[in-house]
C-alpha positions, 0 to 999 in steps of 0.5 A: 954743455952750457957753452955748446950753443955758443961753441958751435955758433948759436942759432945760425948754425943750429938752423943749418943743422935743422935744415939738413936734419929735415932733408934726411927725415923727408927722404926717409920713408919710415917717418916722412909721412908724419910731415906730409901736411906740415908747414915745414917752414914753421916746423923748422923754426920750432925745431931750431928753437927746440934744438937750441934749447936742448943744446944749452941755448936760451929756452925760447921754445913756447910750443905745446908740450911734447905729448900734446904736439905728438897726439894722434900720431901713435909714434912707435919706437922705430920712428923715434929711433929714425929721428934720433939717427938723423939728428945724430947724422946732422950734428955730426955733419956740421962737426959737432964733437961726439961727446956733445952729440951724446949729451944732446941726444940724451936730452932728446932720449929723455922725451921718448916717453912723452912722444911715443904711443900718443 
């Protein structure tokens, strides 16, 4: 996994994945309300750094803890699942190999308890 980040072209590629991911998210009635008042440019930058880190890139994620970020949102499992589905679709769209997607999503999955029901 260490070379995943480099294998797929580093942050430039991940920024494209993130853009595509948010296009899917914002079109999804299940979850788009969470982003109604969000500065999406800032959100995309944060998410690019976070996903870069999740994919074995440098950890430049300096944001607040996952629990803190999602405080007051009361996210439910179906919301989390929708996000995971869109992330899988975005990674797949950009030709990321299935085993790499599984590994990346396992990292995302490990955060489930940090973000739900806050």
